Each structure stands twice: as C-alpha cells, then as structure tokens.
DSSP file (Angstrom, degrees, kcal/mol; ACC not computed):
  #  RESIDUE AA STRUCTURE BP1 BP2  ACC     N-H-->O    O-->H-N    N-H-->O    O-->H-N    TCO  KAPPA ALPHA  PHI   PSI    X-CA   Y-CA   Z-CA
    1    1 A M              0   0    0      0, 0.0     2,-0.2     0, 0.0     0, 0.0   0.000 360.0 360.0 360.0 143.6    9.5   25.4    7.5
    2    2 A T        -     0   0    0      1,-0.0     2,-0.3     0, 0.0     0, 0.0  -0.604 360.0-120.7 -87.2 149.5    8.8   23.8   10.8
    3    3 A Q        -     0   0    0     -2,-0.2    -1,-0.0     1,-0.0     0, 0.0  -0.671  22.7-123.3 -90.1 144.8   11.2   21.3   12.3
    4    4 A Q        -     0   0    0     -2,-0.3     2,-0.1     1,-0.1    -1,-0.0  -0.654  26.8-113.3 -84.7 137.6   10.1   17.8   13.1
    5    5 A P    >   -     0   0    0      0, 0.0     3,-1.2     0, 0.0    -1,-0.1  -0.442  20.8-129.8 -66.6 146.3   10.5   16.5   16.7
    6    6 A E  T 3  S+     0   0    0      1,-0.2    -2,-0.0    -2,-0.1     0, 0.0   0.774 104.1  58.5 -70.6 -26.3   13.0   13.8   17.0
    7    7 A D  T 3  S+     0   0    0      2,-0.1    -1,-0.2    84,-0.0     2,-0.1   0.408  79.5 119.8 -85.5   4.8   10.7   11.4   19.0
    8    8 A R  S <  S-     0   0    0     -3,-1.2     2,-0.1     1,-0.1    70,-0.1  -0.407  78.2 -95.0 -69.4 144.3    8.2   11.4   16.1
    9    9 A Y        -     0   0    0     68,-0.1    -1,-0.1    -2,-0.1    -2,-0.1  -0.396  38.9-163.0 -62.9 128.7    7.4    8.1   14.6
   10   10 A Q        -     0   0    0     -2,-0.1    -1,-0.0    -3,-0.1    68,-0.0  -0.968  16.9-130.6-114.3 118.2    9.5    7.4   11.5
   11   11 A P        -     0   0    0      0, 0.0     2,-0.0     0, 0.0     5,-0.0  -0.339  26.0-112.7 -67.4 149.4    8.3    4.6    9.2
   12   12 A S     >  -     0   0    0      1,-0.1     4,-2.1     4,-0.0     5,-0.2  -0.228  28.8-103.6 -73.6 169.6   10.8    2.0    8.1
   13   13 A R  H  > S+     0   0    0      1,-0.2     4,-1.9     2,-0.2     5,-0.1   0.884 123.5  54.9 -61.9 -38.4   11.9    1.7    4.5
   14   14 A R  H  > S+     0   0    0      1,-0.2     4,-0.7     2,-0.2    -1,-0.2   0.902 107.8  49.1 -62.1 -41.3    9.7   -1.4    4.2
   15   15 A D  H  4 S+     0   0    0      1,-0.2     3,-0.5     2,-0.2    -1,-0.2   0.875 111.1  49.8 -66.0 -37.3    6.6    0.6    5.4
   16   16 A R  H  < S+     0   0    0     -4,-2.1     4,-0.2     1,-0.2    -1,-0.2   0.828 113.4  45.6 -71.0 -30.6    7.4    3.4    2.9
   17   17 A L  H  X S+     0   0    0     -4,-1.9     4,-1.6     1,-0.2     3,-0.4   0.481  84.9  95.0 -92.2  -2.1    7.8    1.1    0.0
   18   18 A R  H  X S+     0   0    0     -4,-0.7     4,-1.7    -3,-0.5     3,-0.3   0.897  82.2  52.7 -58.4 -43.3    4.7   -1.0    0.7
   19   19 A P  H  > S+     0   0    0      0, 0.0     4,-2.4     0, 0.0    -1,-0.2   0.866 106.0  55.4 -60.8 -32.9    2.4    1.0   -1.7
   20   20 A V  H  > S+     0   0    0     -3,-0.4     4,-2.6    -4,-0.2    -2,-0.2   0.872 104.2  54.1 -65.9 -35.9    5.0    0.4   -4.5
   21   21 A E  H  X S+     0   0    0     -4,-1.6     4,-2.5    -3,-0.3    -1,-0.2   0.909 109.7  47.4 -63.0 -41.7    4.7   -3.3   -3.9
   22   22 A Y  H  X S+     0   0    0     -4,-1.7     4,-2.3     2,-0.2    -2,-0.2   0.931 114.2  44.9 -67.0 -45.7    0.9   -3.1   -4.3
   23   23 A V  H  X S+     0   0    0     -4,-2.4     4,-2.3     1,-0.2    -2,-0.2   0.894 114.1  50.8 -65.6 -38.6    1.0   -1.0   -7.5
   24   24 A G  H  X S+     0   0    0     -4,-2.6     4,-2.4    -5,-0.2    -2,-0.2   0.910 110.1  48.9 -64.9 -42.5    3.8   -3.3   -8.8
   25   25 A G  H  X S+     0   0    0     -4,-2.5     4,-2.2     1,-0.2    -2,-0.2   0.906 112.6  47.9 -63.0 -41.7    1.8   -6.4   -8.2
   26   26 A A  H  X S+     0   0    0     -4,-2.3     4,-2.3     1,-0.2    -1,-0.2   0.885 111.6  50.8 -65.7 -38.0   -1.3   -4.9   -9.8
   27   27 A A  H  X S+     0   0    0     -4,-2.3     4,-2.7     2,-0.2    -2,-0.2   0.898 109.2  50.5 -66.9 -39.8    0.9   -3.9  -12.8
   28   28 A I  H  X S+     0   0    0     -4,-2.4     4,-2.2     2,-0.2    -2,-0.2   0.926 112.2  46.8 -64.0 -44.0    2.4   -7.4  -13.2
   29   29 A A  H  X S+     0   0    0     -4,-2.2     4,-2.3     1,-0.2    -2,-0.2   0.904 113.5  49.3 -63.6 -40.5   -1.1   -9.0  -13.1
   30   30 A A  H  X S+     0   0    0     -4,-2.3     4,-2.7     2,-0.2    -2,-0.2   0.905 110.8  48.8 -66.8 -41.8   -2.4   -6.4  -15.6
   31   31 A I  H  X S+     0   0    0     -4,-2.7     4,-2.8     2,-0.2     5,-0.2   0.902 110.3  52.5 -64.6 -40.3    0.6   -6.9  -18.0
   32   32 A F  H  X S+     0   0    0     -4,-2.2     4,-2.3    -5,-0.2    -2,-0.2   0.950 113.1  42.8 -59.5 -49.8    0.1  -10.7  -17.8
   33   33 A V  H  X S+     0   0    0     -4,-2.3     4,-2.7     1,-0.2    -2,-0.2   0.894 113.7  53.1 -65.3 -39.0   -3.6  -10.4  -18.7
   34   34 A G  H  X S+     0   0    0     -4,-2.7     4,-2.5     2,-0.2    -2,-0.2   0.916 110.1  46.9 -62.2 -43.3   -2.8   -7.8  -21.4
   35   35 A L  H  X S+     0   0    0     -4,-2.8     4,-2.5     2,-0.2    -2,-0.2   0.916 113.0  48.6 -65.8 -42.1   -0.2  -10.1  -23.1
   36   36 A I  H  X S+     0   0    0     -4,-2.3     4,-2.0    -5,-0.2     5,-0.2   0.931 113.4  47.6 -62.4 -44.6   -2.6  -13.1  -23.0
   37   37 A T  H  X>S+     0   0    0     -4,-2.7     4,-2.8     1,-0.2     5,-0.7   0.904 112.3  49.5 -63.5 -41.3   -5.4  -11.0  -24.5
   38   38 A L  H  X5S+     0   0    0     -4,-2.5     4,-1.4     1,-0.2    -1,-0.2   0.905 111.8  48.1 -65.6 -41.0   -3.1   -9.6  -27.2
   39   39 A M  H  <5S+     0   0    0     -4,-2.5    -1,-0.2    -5,-0.2    -2,-0.2   0.853 118.6  40.3 -68.6 -32.9   -1.8  -13.0  -28.1
   40   40 A V  H  <5S+     0   0    0     -4,-2.0    -2,-0.2    -5,-0.2    -3,-0.2   0.930 132.9  17.6 -82.0 -46.7   -5.3  -14.5  -28.3
   41   41 A T  H  <5S-     0   0    0     -4,-2.8    -3,-0.2    -5,-0.2    -2,-0.2   0.742  78.2-146.8-100.5 -25.5   -7.3  -11.7  -29.9
   42   42 A R     << +     0   0    0     -4,-1.4     2,-0.6    -5,-0.7    -4,-0.2   0.796  56.3 132.2  56.6  31.1   -4.7   -9.5  -31.6
   43   43 A D     >  -     0   0    0     -6,-0.4     4,-2.0     1,-0.1    -1,-0.2  -0.952  46.1-162.4-115.6 115.1   -7.0   -6.6  -30.8
   44   44 A W  H  > S+     0   0    0     -2,-0.6     4,-2.6     1,-0.2     5,-0.2   0.858  89.2  55.1 -66.8 -35.7   -5.3   -3.6  -29.2
   45   45 A T  H  > S+     0   0    0      1,-0.2     4,-2.2     2,-0.2    -1,-0.2   0.945 111.0  43.9 -63.1 -47.9   -8.6   -2.1  -27.9
   46   46 A L  H  > S+     0   0    0      1,-0.2     4,-2.4     2,-0.2    -1,-0.2   0.866 113.0  53.7 -64.3 -36.4   -9.6   -5.2  -26.1
   47   47 A T  H  X S+     0   0    0     -4,-2.0     4,-2.7     2,-0.2    -2,-0.2   0.927 109.9  45.9 -64.1 -45.9   -6.1   -5.6  -24.7
   48   48 A L  H  X S+     0   0    0     -4,-2.6     4,-2.4     2,-0.2     5,-0.2   0.873 112.4  51.0 -67.4 -36.3   -6.0   -2.1  -23.3
   49   49 A I  H  X S+     0   0    0     -4,-2.2     4,-2.5    -5,-0.2     5,-0.2   0.940 113.8  44.4 -64.9 -45.9   -9.5   -2.5  -21.8
   50   50 A G  H  X S+     0   0    0     -4,-2.4     4,-2.6     2,-0.2     5,-0.3   0.906 113.3  51.3 -63.8 -42.4   -8.4   -5.8  -20.1
   51   51 A L  H  X S+     0   0    0     -4,-2.7     4,-2.0     2,-0.2    -2,-0.2   0.940 114.5  42.0 -61.2 -48.7   -5.1   -4.3  -19.0
   52   52 A G  H  X S+     0   0    0     -4,-2.4     4,-2.2     2,-0.2     5,-0.2   0.901 115.1  50.3 -66.6 -41.6   -6.7   -1.3  -17.3
   53   53 A G  H  X S+     0   0    0     -4,-2.5     4,-2.5    -5,-0.2     5,-0.2   0.927 112.2  45.7 -63.7 -45.5   -9.6   -3.3  -15.8
   54   54 A V  H  X S+     0   0    0     -4,-2.6     4,-2.7    -5,-0.2     5,-0.3   0.892 111.0  54.1 -66.2 -39.0   -7.4   -5.9  -14.3
   55   55 A F  H  X S+     0   0    0     -4,-2.0     4,-2.1    -5,-0.3    -1,-0.2   0.940 112.9  42.5 -59.2 -47.5   -5.0   -3.2  -12.9
   56   56 A I  H  X S+     0   0    0     -4,-2.2     4,-2.4     2,-0.2     5,-0.2   0.922 115.4  48.5 -67.0 -44.7   -7.8   -1.4  -11.2
   57   57 A V  H  X S+     0   0    0     -4,-2.5     4,-2.5     1,-0.2    -2,-0.2   0.933 113.7  45.8 -63.7 -46.1   -9.5   -4.5   -9.8
   58   58 A V  H  X S+     0   0    0     -4,-2.7     4,-2.5     1,-0.2    -1,-0.2   0.905 113.1  50.6 -65.0 -40.7   -6.3   -6.0   -8.4
   59   59 A L  H  X S+     0   0    0     -4,-2.1     4,-2.1    -5,-0.3    -1,-0.2   0.912 112.1  46.6 -63.9 -42.1   -5.3   -2.7   -6.9
   60   60 A V  H  X S+     0   0    0     -4,-2.4     4,-2.5     2,-0.2    -2,-0.2   0.913 112.5  50.1 -66.0 -42.4   -8.6   -2.3   -5.2
   61   61 A V  H  X S+     0   0    0     -4,-2.5     4,-2.4     1,-0.2    -2,-0.2   0.919 111.3  48.6 -63.5 -43.3   -8.6   -5.9   -3.9
   62   62 A L  H  X S+     0   0    0     -4,-2.5     4,-2.1     1,-0.2    -1,-0.2   0.894 111.7  49.9 -63.2 -39.1   -5.1   -5.5   -2.5
   63   63 A A  H  X S+     0   0    0     -4,-2.1     4,-1.9     2,-0.2    -2,-0.2   0.911 111.2  48.5 -66.0 -41.6   -6.1   -2.3   -0.8
   64   64 A L  H  X S+     0   0    0     -4,-2.5     4,-1.0     1,-0.2    -2,-0.2   0.893 111.0  50.3 -66.4 -38.6   -9.2   -3.9    0.8
   65   65 A L  H  X S+     0   0    0     -4,-2.4     4,-0.5     1,-0.2     3,-0.4   0.889 109.1  51.8 -65.3 -38.1   -7.2   -6.8    2.0
   66   66 A Q  H >< S+     0   0    0     -4,-2.1     3,-0.9     1,-0.2    -1,-0.2   0.868 106.6  54.0 -65.4 -35.8   -4.7   -4.5    3.6
   67   67 A M  H 3< S+     0   0    0     -4,-1.9    -1,-0.2     1,-0.2    -2,-0.2   0.744 100.5  61.8 -69.9 -21.8   -7.5   -2.6    5.4
   68   68 A A  H 3< S+     0   0    0     -4,-1.0     2,-0.3    -3,-0.4    -1,-0.2   0.660  84.1  94.8 -78.1 -15.7   -8.7   -5.9    6.8
   69   69 A I  S << S-     0   0    0     -3,-0.9    -3,-0.0    -4,-0.5    -4,-0.0  -0.609  82.7-118.7 -80.8 134.2   -5.4   -6.4    8.7
   70   70 A K        -     0   0    0     -2,-0.3    -2,-0.1     1,-0.1    -1,-0.1  -0.525  33.7-112.9 -70.7 132.7   -5.4   -5.2   12.3
   71   71 A P        -     0   0    0      0, 0.0    -1,-0.1     0, 0.0     2,-0.0  -0.378  28.6-130.1 -68.3 144.7   -2.7   -2.5   12.9
   72   72 A D     >  -     0   0    0     -2,-0.1     4,-2.3     1,-0.1     5,-0.2  -0.176  36.4 -84.3 -83.5-175.8    0.2   -3.4   15.1
   73   73 A A  H  > S+     0   0    0      1,-0.2     4,-2.1     2,-0.2     5,-0.2   0.875 127.1  50.3 -61.9 -40.8    1.5   -1.2   18.0
   74   74 A S  H  > S+     0   0    0      1,-0.2     4,-1.9     2,-0.2    -1,-0.2   0.884 111.7  48.4 -68.2 -36.1    3.6    1.1   15.9
   75   75 A E  H  > S+     0   0    0      2,-0.2     4,-2.4     1,-0.2    -2,-0.2   0.887 110.3  51.3 -69.8 -37.5    0.8    1.8   13.5
   76   76 A Q  H  X S+     0   0    0     -4,-2.3     4,-2.4     2,-0.2    -2,-0.2   0.883 109.3  51.3 -64.7 -37.1   -1.6    2.5   16.4
   77   77 A A  H  X S+     0   0    0     -4,-2.1     4,-2.0     2,-0.2    -2,-0.2   0.899 110.4  48.7 -65.4 -40.2    1.0    4.9   17.8
   78   78 A E  H  X S+     0   0    0     -4,-1.9     4,-1.8     2,-0.2    -2,-0.2   0.907 111.6  49.1 -66.4 -41.3    1.2    6.7   14.5
   79   79 A L  H  X S+     0   0    0     -4,-2.4     4,-1.6     1,-0.2    -2,-0.2   0.901 111.2  49.7 -63.9 -40.7   -2.6    6.9   14.2
   80   80 A A  H  X S+     0   0    0     -4,-2.4     4,-1.9     1,-0.2    -1,-0.2   0.862 108.1  54.3 -66.1 -35.1   -2.9    8.3   17.7
   81   81 A E  H  < S+     0   0    0     -4,-2.0    -1,-0.2     1,-0.2    -2,-0.2   0.883 107.9  49.0 -66.4 -38.0   -0.2   10.9   16.9
   82   82 A H  H  < S+     0   0    0     -4,-1.8    -1,-0.2     1,-0.2    -2,-0.2   0.819 109.9  52.4 -71.7 -29.6   -2.2   12.1   13.9
   83   83 A D  H  < S+     0   0    0     -4,-1.6    -2,-0.2     1,-0.3    -1,-0.2   0.886 129.1  16.3 -71.0 -38.6   -5.3   12.3   16.0
   84   84 A D    ><  +     0   0    0     -4,-1.9     3,-0.8    -5,-0.1    -1,-0.3  -0.716  66.9 172.5-136.5  82.3   -3.6   14.5   18.7
   85   85 A P  T 3  S+     0   0    0      0, 0.0    -1,-0.1     0, 0.0    -3,-0.1   0.733  78.4  59.3 -68.0 -20.8   -0.3   16.0   17.4
   86   86 A E  T 3  S+     0   0    0      1,-0.3    -5,-0.1    -5,-0.0    -2,-0.0   0.793 115.2  32.5 -76.0 -27.5    0.2   18.1   20.5
   87   87 A N  S <  S-     0   0    0     -3,-0.8    -1,-0.3    -6,-0.1    -3,-0.1  -0.636  79.8-172.3-130.8  74.0    0.2   15.1   22.9
   88   88 A P        -     0   0    0      0, 0.0    -7,-0.1     0, 0.0   -10,-0.1  -0.372  27.9-110.6 -69.2 147.3    1.8   12.1   21.1
   89   89 A P        -     0   0    0      0, 0.0    -8,-0.0     0, 0.0   -12,-0.0  -0.280  37.2 -92.8 -72.1 161.7    1.6    8.8   23.0
   90   90 A A        -     0   0    0      1,-0.1     3,-0.1    -2,-0.0     0, 0.0  -0.437  51.7 -94.5 -69.6 148.4    4.7    7.1   24.4
   91   91 A P        -     0   0    0      0, 0.0    -1,-0.1     0, 0.0   -17,-0.1  -0.336  51.0 -93.7 -63.2 147.4    6.4    4.6   22.1
   92   92 A P        -     0   0    0      0, 0.0     2,-0.2     0, 0.0   -18,-0.0  -0.321  41.8-112.3 -64.6 144.0    5.2    1.0   22.7
   93   93 A A        -     0   0    0     -3,-0.1     2,-0.5     1,-0.1    -3,-0.0  -0.510  28.4-113.4 -76.8 142.5    7.4   -1.0   25.0
   94   94 A D        -     0   0    0     -2,-0.2    -1,-0.1     1,-0.1     0, 0.0  -0.661  23.7-164.7 -77.9 122.6    9.4   -3.9   23.5
   95   95 A R        -     0   0    0     -2,-0.5    -1,-0.1    -3,-0.0    -2,-0.0   0.419  41.6-111.7 -90.4   1.5    8.0   -7.1   24.9
   96   96 A G              0   0    0      1,-0.1    -2,-0.1     0, 0.0    -1,-0.0   0.773 360.0 360.0  77.6  26.1   11.0   -9.2   23.8
   97   97 A H              0   0    0      0, 0.0    -1,-0.1     0, 0.0    -3,-0.0   0.465 360.0 360.0 -81.8 360.0    9.2  -11.2   21.1
C-alpha cells in the first residue's frame, strides 16, 4: 500500500457525511409520501411505487442543487490536486474572515 503525504487535503467530518444527509433527506421525504399513500389507498404496490419514485426524484434534485453551488477554496484545491497529483497546489491562505 502506498503512504499518503501529510500535506494532502483531508475533508472534514462534515464534508464526509454530506452524502449521508442527502440520502437521509430523500429517505425521509420518501417515507412520508409512502405513509400518506398507504393511509389513503391501502395499496402496497402504489405505496412502493410512490416511495421509490419520490426517493429518486428528491435525491436527483438535491444532487443537482449541490452541483449549482460554486466550490470554495478548499474544494478547488482538492479538485486541482486530483487533476495533477504530482504537483499539488499550495493550501489557500486564511483571509481572516
């Protein structure tokens, strides 16, 4: 196994758990729609179709909205590192904001 350089960008815990937040939000919306459909129609087939459809639609919408956000300096540094792993850029300077 190769060793990782110490100056390599390490995502924070919040950055690593962000996909879980999106999947969890989509699951909550899907369960809500599934429960409402089940209580109204009492049809399991329709409930599962609604649950799956809402899960996929909400997940895709959240992913598209995330792609619309401009990356910050740390994300740009990580993207640049993946483009050229032999010559990683210097870490962004803290501007005191």
